[in-house]
C-alpha positions in Angstrom: 36.0 -87.9 39.1 32.7 -90.0 37.9 31.0 -89.9 34.7 27.4 -89.2 35.0 25.1 -90.9 32.4 22.1 -88.7 32.2 24.7 -86.4 31.3 26.3 -88.1 28.8 23.2 -88.9 27.2 22.2 -85.2 26.7 26.0 -84.1 25.4 25.8 -87.3 22.9 22.2 -86.3 21.6 23.0 -82.5 21.5 25.6 -83.5 19.1 23.8 -85.7 17.0 21.2 -83.2 16.6 24.1 -80.5 15.8 25.2 -82.9 13.1 22.4 -83.1 11.2 23.1 -79.4 10.5 26.5 -79.6 10.1 26.9 -77.8 13.1 25.5 -74.8 11.5 23.9 -72.6 14.5 21.3 -70.5 11.7 20.0 -73.9 10.5 19.7 -75.7 13.9 17.7 -72.3 15.1 15.3 -72.4 12.2 14.9 -76.0 12.9 13.8 -75.1 16.2 11.4 -72.2 15.2 9.9 -74.8 12.8 9.3 -76.8 15.6 7.5 -74.6 17.9 5.5 -73.6 15.0 4.5 -77.2 14.4 3.8 -77.7 18.1 2.5 -74.5 20.3 1.2 -76.4 22.4 4.3 -77.3 23.9 5.4 -73.3 24.2 5.3 -72.8 28.0 5.2 -68.6 28.6 5.2 -66.6 32.1 3.7 -63.4 32.6 6.3 -60.9 32.8 7.9 -59.6 36.2 7.2 -56.3 37.1 10.2 -54.2 36.2 12.7 -52.9 39.4 13.4 -49.2 40.0 16.0 -47.9 41.1 16.6 -46.7 44.3 17.5 -42.7 43.9 19.6 -41.1 46.4 
């Protein structure tokens, strides 16, 4: 099986980022929330889809 260089780079970058926080998910999540606060223009929000109604028999 061939290795995809883009996938390998993505995995390497993800691992390096997680290593900065000793793979602590709470610390990673806190850092991501902080980044969201610093750069709100980078967030994307979509309008909610209308709810689906269940059909009753």
